[in-house]
C-alpha positions, -999 to 999 in steps of 0.1 A, spaced: -132 -382 110 -151 -411 132 -136 -394 165 -158 -359 160 -192 -380 158 -178 -382 198 -179 -343 201 -211 -336 210 -198 -297 219 -172 -279 199 -163 -247 219 -164 -231 252 -147 -221 278 -131 -236 314 -109 -219 343 -95 -235 370 -78 -222 400 -47 -244 415 -24 -234 446 10 -242 447 24 -265 474 52 -272 495 70 -303 502 78 -318 540 91 -349 523 110 -339 493 103 -357 462 143 -360 443 146 -384 415 121 -399 393 119 -425 370 107 -424 332 72 -405 323 75 -384 356 77 -413 383 91 -404 417 124 -420 426 104 -418 464 79 -414 478 67 -377 492 44 -356 516 35 -320 512 9 -290 517 -15 -268 495 -7 -231 502 -41 -204 502 -31 -175 487 -2 -188 462 -25 -201 433 -23 -199 393 -58 -193 376 -60 -205 340 -87 -194 316 -90 -217 281 -110 -204 252 -116 -236 227 -127 -248 193 -125 -281 183 -122 -283 146 -121 -317 128 -101 -308 99 -74 -290 115 -45 -298 141 -38 -286 175 -27 -249 177 -19 -230 205 -33 -197 194 -24 -172 216 -14 -176 255 -8 -151 284 9 -152 314 -4 -118 335 -11 -101 307 21 -106 288 32 -130 257 55 -157 276 75 -177 244 92 -199 272 58 -214 285 43 -216 256 69 -243 245 63 -262 272 27 -259 269 29 -273 232 52 -306 246 29 -309 273 -2 -311 252 17 -335 231 19 -363 264 -14 -358 269 -25 -360 237 -26 -404 233 -52 -398 267 -74 -371 247 -76 -376 213 -97 -343 211 -65 -324 217 -47 -335 179 -76 -311 167 -81 -287 197 -73 -245 193 -67 -228 224 -62 -192 240 -47 -197 273 -50 -166 298 -30 -176 330 -25 -152 359 -1 -160 392 -6 -144 426 30 -147 431 56 -137 414 77 -165 398 114 -170 413 97 -165 444 103 -198 462 71 -207 456 67 -239 431 48 -218 400 48 -248 375 33 -271 400 1 -246 402 2 -239 366 4 -277 350 -25 -288 377 -44 -256 368 -39 -262 329 -47 -298 339 -81 -295 355 -90 -274 326 -82 -299 299 -101 -325 317 -132 -303 323 -130 -298 286 -132 -335 281 -163 -336 304 -174 -309 284 -169 -322 247 -186 -353 253 -211 -342 278 -207 -363 309 -193 -359 341 -166 -377 359 -174 -383 394 -156 -361 418 -129 -383 433 -122 -404 398 -119 -366 377 -94 -352 408 -74 -384 404 -79 -382 365 -60 -344 369 -32 -359 394 -21 -382 361 -25 -356 342 -6 -330 356 22 -349 369 34 -354 333 37 -316 329 55 -313 365 60 -343 387 53 -319 419 19 -304 397 2 -337 406 -1 -328 446 -16 -295 443 -53 -315 431 -61 -320 468 -71 -302 502 -47 -296 529 -17 -325 532 -12 -351 502 12 -379 494 24 -389 461 47 -419 456 38 -455 466 41 -462 508 34 -492 526 19 -472 553 -16 -462 532 -26 -489 503 -43 -460 488 -12 -439 475 4 -445 436 34 -437 421 8 -418 390 -10 -397 409 -14 -379 446 -39 -389 480 -49 -365 502 -43 -375 537 -81 -385 552 -88 -362 579 -83 -385 608 -49 -390 599 -40 -353 605 -36 -338 641 -57 -306 651 -26 -290 654 -13 -294 618 -48 -280 605 -37 -243 607 -4 -239 597 11 -207 584 43 -209 559 62 -180 556 86 -174 527 117 -158 527 135 -142 493 165 -148 500 179 -145 460 150 -143 432 173 -148 402 169 -180 383 186 -213 392 216 -222 377 203 -258 380 173 -263 368 153 -291 393 150 -312 363 186 -311 355 194 -320 395 165 -346 395 188 -364 359 219 -363 383 206 -388 411 203 -414 387 238 -420 393 245 -402 425 262 -425 452 239 -417 480 211 -428 458 199 -457 474 203 -445 511 185 -416 502 152 -438 489 157 -451 524 158 -421 541 123 -408 526 105 -440 534 118 -436 571 113 -403 572 77 -401 556 66 -430 583 83 -407 613 65 -374 598 32 -393 592 35 -403 623 42 -371 641 9 -357 618 -13 -380 639 -3 -376 671 -1 -337 669 41 -338 675 54 -304 666 86 -312 674 91 -342 655 76 -329 624 95 -303 622 131 -317 628 123 -338 603 113 -315 580 149 -296 586 164 -329 576 144 -336 543 152 -297 533 191 -303 546 190 -336 529 178 -320 496 208 -297 495 239 -324 507 219 -343 475 228 -311 453 265 -309 466 275 -340 463 262 -348 427 289 -350 402 289 -324 394 285 -304 428 261 -275 430 252 -250 457 216 -231 452 216 -218 486 229 -181 488 251 -169 524 220 -150 534 197 -186 535 223 -198 560 224 -168 580 187 -166 582 183 -206 592 209 -199 623 183 -172 633 158 -191 631 169 -218 648 181 -193 673 149 -178 676 129 -212 686 154 -222 713 145 -187 730 112 -182 722 101 -217 728 80 -207 698 71 -240 668 85 -222 640 109 -250 615 121 -244 581 123 -256 547 134 -251 514 128 -264 478 157 -265 458 168 -230 458 173 -202 486 140 -194 495 132 -203 530 99 -214 537 88 -213 577 59 -233 586 43 -227 620 10 -228 639 -8 -198 628 -18 -190 663 21 -181 668 18 -154 635 22 -121 655 59 -137 671 66 -147 639 61 -123 618 77 -96 645 107 -120 641 107 -115 606 104 -78 607 130 -72 626 158 -101 623 149 -114 592 134 -90 565 168 -68 563 186 -108 547 153 -109 521 164 -92 483 144 -63 488 135 -68 523 109 -91 502 88 -118 520 55 -135 516 28 -151 541 9 -180 533 -6 -209 547 -24 -241 545 -45 -242 518 -81 -261 504 -69 -271 470 -81 -261 436 -120 -244 429 -135 -232 396 -134 -190 399 -171 -176 394 
């Protein structure tokens, strides 16, 4: 085939490590091709990462084949099937995938169903690997900013929130008038001069209320927004909250930042409960822990606030300087309410990297 004339390298190995991220302004509801109904704001985590290694071979006369897939050393047919579907979506952008044979090894530093977006970390790492393979086999080097924008675009096709895991610190995904550089097709990092020193060292302590698989998937929840009675109001709310939160981030205002973050979390779950059919993903202990967090904040003045993704587990966000006080509170009051006394301590991170 003519395409082979453009392959300067047919075999090799690439590796990438990419972090999970936690949304502060929530993405809920989407248009076709994983385009967001509203802009979202998140930050990447430091310790909660997925490492993916791909051994590849491009065979001119052979169709795509996933020869092996291992997740933490074990076969995982469910995720292997998702990878196959994902490769099909990327093939129009990377024709070499029609003839690629892959062995993929994925390792996660955190357990699944732990309240951390494993799919965001996994698909962002996978997108980075495929973009790197494209560069390798064509013996080119895509410039840094362009490479990450391309990888963010490709990650979005696997998992919408994955596009936000491609950058350091705080990230916006979705077009907003606040920043002309933003896009619905890929994420964009908030510049350093927009992020006050107060928000450059944040802790994220994750409280595991329930690790069971969700009764309603995020994909199904997004679909219910198509006919949701509060759909238009939600789009306006998200836009307003994003404007207020970015101002708070620039001014170093933890109170406004935290109030909006909690409003977004509760609004997300309110949208689930008011969908048709409505559903509840919070666990009874989720509500008890929320009350305790608010009482602790009021009693101590420590700026610790909560958020939740589409599940029952709580992310406590606070300045890293307050870690000793918050950790003592978690151990004494919150850990007994967690499943198996289980909680994870993480922090704002520095984005993806190539291991080694």
